[in-house]
C-alpha positions, 0 to 999 in steps of 0.5 A: 686556222689561217694556214688551213684556210689558205691551203684549202683556197689554194687547192680549190683555186688550183683545181678550178684553174686546171679544170678550166685550162684542161677544157680550153687547151689541154694538159700542156696549157695547164702546165704553163699556167699562168703566163700572165697576171690573173684578174680576180673579180670581187663583187663587193666594195674594197675594204669589206669582208669579202674583199679582205678575205680575197686579198689575204688568200690571193697574196698567198696564191701569188707566191705559189703561182708566180704571177700577180692576182689582180683584185678588181672590185665590182660592187653593186646590186648585192653582188650581181654586177660582179657575178655577172661580169664573172659569168660573162668572162672567157673561161681561160683561167685568167679571170676568176672570182672570189664570191660570197656563195650564199648571196650568189645562190640566193639572188636568183631565187629572190629576183631575176638576175643577169648572171647565167651560164653563157651558152657557147 
């Protein structure tokens, strides 16, 4: 089961990064990716379930990508602090997030949040 989840995560990661890079710089940029470490924002404290899941999957992805995936924990406000930082990051593929989808979706339904898609 772990192997299947790891493979699914890596496929999803690769697709999202390729789409981000294709938008930013075309197919040539995607073929060279990553040239430097990738920051992974986790919107919860170190040692929690979301953090542990991110660390397990990132350790596998690092072997495939050949670059470190650096976990940055941004806990607070039920994940809103980390989600806001993720949404405000440049869409260059070097800042990605490991999110708790139900919370990410439900927070804006419960209250006004600071994370929204940034206009370019």
